[in-house]
N, C-alpha and C positions, 0 to 999 in steps of 0.2 A: 529773521535776523535781531538780535539783542545784541544791545551796548550797553556797557556798564560805564561809567565814570567818575572817580573819586577825587574832584578838583583839590582836595587838602589832603593828600594821602601820605604826603612828604612833612605835612605840621607835625611836632611832637604837643599839639594841645587839643581840645576836646572837638574842633572841628574836623580831624583827621577821618571820623567816621561817618561824615556826610557823604551821600552819592547821589548820581542821578541815572536812572537805566531807562531806557528807549527803546523800541521795539517798532518794527514795520513787518505786518503781516498780511496775507493774501487769505479773504475769507468770501470764496464766491458763494453766492446765494442760488442754489441750484433747485429748489423747488419749493411751490408755494400752494399749500391747502385751500385758500382763497378762491373763491372765482374773481378772476380780473385782477388779483389781488389786491381785493377791499370786500367787506363786510357792511352791510347794511344792516341796521336794527334799530327797535322803535325804543326811545330813552325812556323809560316810564316816570322819569320824576318831571324831564320837561315835556311830556307828550310829544315830541318831535322827533322825526326821522334822523336818524343820523348815519355819516358813513365814515367806517375806519379804512384809512392808505393804511397797506401794508409797509414797513420802514425799510427803506433802503438802506444798507448797511455800507459803510466805504467814504472815503474821501471825495466830494465832487461826484456822487454815485458811481463810485467804481467798487472793486472788490478788494481795496486797499485800505488797511488802518495803520493809525500812527498811533502809538503809547508814548507817555512819557512818565515816570515815577520819579519822586523824590524822597529820599529814605536815609536813615542812619544805621551803620552797622555797630553793634553791641562789641565789635571784636576788640576796638580800641580800649572802651571802657574795661573787658575782662581783662586787658593786659594791665592797665594802671592797678585793678582790683586786685590782682595776681602777684602784682608786683609788691604791695604794701602786705602781703600775708609774710611770717617769718614762720621757721618751721624749725 
């Protein structure tokens, strides 16, 4: 599910192009090639045996992800630019 919100959409100034976009996604971890979801190896630089645990994707170890982005739409700037051009 994606949602985009333009909080300054009705403002006639440069803030008009500011927007936020959020998404909630379901991303199931279906398979891992690692035995017991980990990899043990010898670190050549330190000489120690280390174990890398496979990362769990999602919020609180669930398959749900939440993203938020803040951006700027150049649509407002293009309208200002085009209004200043005389033909």
